[in-house]
Structures are given as structure tokens and as C-alpha cells.
Steps between C-alpha positions, in 0.01 A plus 500: 500500500808285550486160335616188676595290198821299545815701422723397211760236571803647677779603267784249506788736431684702761360837599810669362575860578194558719622244754856630453385849592318368805795296626763766437312787661486325834865401488655254741301411810598216731308174473271614218555338162278741307389854575300760322484864413272718299162623519137566509304757702142404570338818374146510365471440125148435368572570133595139415223267385508165682279318249797313352694442821547176690628390839824339615507329841803369688374285786849409622608860557152630574390767253293561191520770235317591179672569168415557131412179318760562228786517754719200588656393828774288652498362854805465721557387858438850638198603293415588141609732220230633266594654165328667208665258255720191488789718378476716813487190718811356331711812450349783704337821372807627310310512170164603643224353713465467876526247780389460859632261764336394826738345752487367857797497740544418869573828678758371749803630308334797331455861620245529779252738332368544144648852479844373603470220245435745214790720610722193496392415145580848376837511676629152420681614185497145366322581173592823329426842642172457689321797654169562675324765292226602743383457859476161666131463582387301803167322452298189580459207261245237605525664847876432518760780536663584168706761318528594134730713287603567143858440390709543189803291415758574231683207342834642385588194290177513299449876521139445610296658778227295669205629700389284791239510770557306820246398761626322811241337730588374848298200622582290808859375457514573126490759222306508175676715240341619176712632215374662181754600234522640148730728306478856629384625158210251500386537860195710414383222264517223762445683829121459526516125430780442752313696766181302436684168532653612830168633628343156443740325742330288767712350778407174669840401652610136484 
């Protein structure tokens, strides 16, 4: 059963590479100061015990999500970044660990459908060599139209390959975007937890 104890105090440092990945993947879009890329499909994963999980709620943006109690988070004006450690939150998952971001953006200047949005993310070319590695799946999340896909991105400067899952949810006049990321070599370690976090998303629009 999910606990509802207060989450730990938000981390004060910048979100580091996770936010950098998110911003860069979307590239330049008019009139948006921050955009997001990355990933989580909402597939069923019942193997994770929720006995030591707790809830995060963002009333301003209108969503809640559950996460492991030993994870940390940092809020920003568009949502929240959750991470498996403070080091991941500060510097990204270059040395191990995983992160997941939940973001909210007005849809006026974004692609008109979730599938088009994911194709844009993969084709932006703003952060390494990013490719969709499987089909783009159309689905419903909280009864809203959505799409999800898995991506890989190779950072030539660091020589690292990241695995990401992106879920894009279209609500009236806005998008929610979920991004889960880890090193490609560690994806199997973190996949079930990232899927469970994404599956717990509840939307209540501001």
C-alpha cells in the first residue's frame, strides 16, 4: 500500500544533466522557455513493492505521482524531477542511477498529437544521436489520448548511451510529458521502478 507521509524536502541544487537532457531533446520552440524529452511507457509492472513508497503532489500543475521513499526530487516551474540519488539529481545518471521527470506545457506551440510530439523529440537532433528503438504506442492515460515510445541517445562527447522512455499525454490545451532515463547498460536494473512511477500518475489539471 502506498504511504502518504510527507516527501523529503526538495533538493536545493540544480537538476543537472537530467534537466539538460530534457531541454536539449526538445530543441528550440517559439515562446517556450523550457521543454522536455525522454520517457516512460505506462506498461503494467506489479513486481515492485509499494510498502516503502510515498506520494508527491503538485497542486499548481495538477498531478500526483508515487516514488520510492529513498529517492529525492527537485521542483521547477514546469513540474518535478525525481532521482534515485542526490548525485543523479545534480549531475545526471552518468555514473549510475536513474531519473524521471514529469512536465506540463501549454500545447499551443507544440505538435498537435502525442505521436507527432514523440517523432519531433526523436528528430530534433539537439542532444546527441537520438533514435526511437521500437513502435510508438497510442494509449489512454487517465482517459486522455497519449503515446509512448522507447528511445536511445548517444552522447559523443561523453561516449555514453542513454535509454529513455517517453510518454506524452494530451489534455485540453496542454501536454504532460513523462521522461525516464538511465544509462543503457543499467536500464534493466531501473526499468521496473521507472514504469511503476509512471503508472502511478494521476492528473487533476490546474
